[in-house]
C-alpha positions as CSV (number, residue, x, y, z in Angstrom):
1,X,-0.9,-28.0,8.4
2,X,-2.2,-29.7,11.5
3,X,0.7,-32.2,11.4
4,X,3.3,-29.4,11.1
5,X,1.6,-27.5,14.0
6,X,2.0,-30.7,16.0
7,X,5.7,-30.9,15.2
8,X,5.5,-33.7,12.6
9,X,6.1,-33.8,8.9
10,X,2.9,-34.4,6.9
11,X,2.4,-37.9,5.6
12,X,2.6,-36.7,2.0
13,X,6.3,-36.1,2.5
14,X,6.9,-39.7,3.2
15,X,8.8,-39.1,6.5
16,X,6.2,-39.7,9.2
17,X,8.8,-40.5,11.9
18,X,10.6,-37.2,11.7
19,X,10.0,-34.2,14.0
20,X,9.8,-30.6,12.9
21,X,10.6,-27.6,15.0
22,X,8.7,-24.5,13.9
23,X,9.0,-21.0,15.2
24,X,6.0,-18.8,14.7
25,X,7.2,-15.3,13.6
26,X,3.9,-13.9,12.5
27,X,3.9,-11.3,15.3
28,X,7.5,-10.1,14.5
29,X,8.0,-7.2,12.3
30,X,10.0,-8.0,9.1
31,X,13.4,-6.5,8.9
32,X,15.1,-6.7,5.5
33,X,18.7,-8.1,5.5
34,X,21.4,-5.5,4.7
35,X,22.2,-5.4,1.0
36,X,25.8,-5.9,0.0
37,X,26.1,-3.8,-3.2
38,X,29.4,-4.3,-4.9
39,X,30.5,-3.0,-8.3
40,X,30.9,-5.8,-10.9
41,X,34.4,-6.0,-12.4
42,X,35.4,-7.4,-15.7
43,X,34.3,-6.8,-19.3
44,X,30.8,-7.1,-20.7
45,X,30.1,-9.0,-23.9
46,X,27.3,-8.0,-26.3
47,X,25.4,-10.5,-28.4
48,X,25.8,-10.0,-32.1
49,X,28.9,-7.9,-32.1
50,X,31.7,-6.2,-30.2
51,X,31.0,-4.2,-27.1
52,X,34.0,-2.1,-27.7
53,X,33.3,1.5,-28.7
54,X,36.0,3.4,-30.6
55,X,36.9,6.8,-29.1
56,X,39.3,8.2,-31.6
57,X,37.7,11.6,-31.8
58,X,39.1,14.8,-30.5
59,X,37.7,17.4,-28.1
60,X,34.0,17.9,-28.7
61,X,33.3,20.7,-31.2
62,X,30.1,22.1,-32.7
63,X,29.7,21.6,-36.4
64,X,29.3,24.5,-38.8
65,X,26.7,23.9,-41.5
66,X,27.3,25.1,-45.1
67,X,23.8,26.2,-46.3
68,X,24.9,25.8,-50.0
69,X,25.6,22.1,-49.5
70,X,23.1,19.3,-49.3
71,X,21.8,18.9,-45.8
72,X,20.5,16.2,-43.4
73,X,18.1,16.6,-40.5
74,X,19.0,14.3,-37.7
75,X,16.9,13.9,-34.5
76,X,18.8,12.7,-31.5
77,X,17.2,11.3,-28.4
78,X,19.6,11.8,-25.5
79,X,20.1,9.5,-22.4
80,X,18.1,12.0,-20.2
81,X,15.0,11.4,-22.4
82,X,15.1,14.8,-24.2
83,X,15.5,15.0,-27.9
84,X,16.6,17.6,-30.4
85,X,16.8,17.9,-34.2
86,X,20.1,19.1,-35.8
87,X,21.1,20.1,-39.3
88,X,24.3,18.8,-40.8
89,X,25.8,18.6,-44.3
90,X,25.7,15.2,-45.9
91,X,29.5,15.5,-46.2
92,X,29.9,15.6,-42.4
93,X,31.1,12.4,-40.7
94,X,29.5,10.3,-38.0
95,X,32.5,11.3,-35.8
96,X,31.7,15.0,-36.4
97,X,28.0,14.4,-35.4
98,X,29.1,12.6,-32.3
99,X,31.5,15.5,-31.4
100,X,28.7,18.0,-32.0
101,X,26.4,16.1,-29.7
102,X,29.1,15.9,-27.0
103,X,29.6,19.7,-27.3
104,X,25.9,20.8,-27.2
105,X,24.5,18.2,-24.8
106,X,27.3,16.6,-22.8
107,X,26.4,13.5,-20.7
108,X,29.8,13.1,-19.0
109,X,29.9,9.3,-19.7
110,X,31.1,7.2,-22.6
111,X,28.2,6.6,-25.0
112,X,27.3,5.1,-28.3
113,X,25.1,6.4,-31.0
114,X,22.6,4.0,-32.5
115,X,20.2,4.3,-35.4
116,X,16.7,4.1,-34.1
117,X,15.5,2.0,-37.1
118,X,16.8,-0.4,-38.0
119,X,18.7,-0.5,-34.7
120,X,22.5,-0.5,-35.3
121,X,25.5,1.1,-33.6
122,X,27.2,3.8,-35.5
123,X,30.8,2.8,-34.9
124,X,32.4,3.9,-38.2
125,X,33.3,7.5,-37.3
126,X,34.8,8.2,-40.7
127,X,31.6,7.4,-42.6
128,X,29.8,10.4,-44.1
129,X,26.2,10.9,-43.3
130,X,25.3,10.2,-46.9
131,X,27.2,6.9,-47.0
132,X,25.8,5.9,-43.6
133,X,22.3,6.5,-44.9
134,X,21.6,9.2,-42.3
135,X,20.0,11.9,-44.5
136,X,16.8,12.0,-42.4
137,X,17.5,9.8,-39.4
138,X,16.6,9.3,-35.7
139,X,19.6,8.5,-33.5
140,X,19.6,7.3,-29.9
141,X,22.4,8.1,-27.4
142,X,23.1,5.2,-25.1
143,X,25.4,5.1,-22.1
144,X,28.1,2.3,-22.4
């Protein structure tokens, strides 16, 4: 440090004949540089699969459950951190579940439904809850 304070490079750097100009700014208050925040453009790529989410469903509608049919209890954790358990018939489709979620708890943004365990995106909207293995499942709503 003494070499630097004297305006020389330390001998450890191997440039003993060079001069160094140092400005002591210890007494100055730090002022952060302005942040230039710009929105990124382009498309994102997900590892292990497509990042495209199908949106071939109609206007969000609540599902009517037929009590005489086999039922599924599905717990959904929403993007805002809250969760709710819903009853559906096993014959309902993933698309109907998604539409029901949009109707009762709209988030206003495109989202994907994921199985909590094992984690996987539910992107086959025509699959029934029974064929998708969602008889008693936990789903997570994720913003895309």
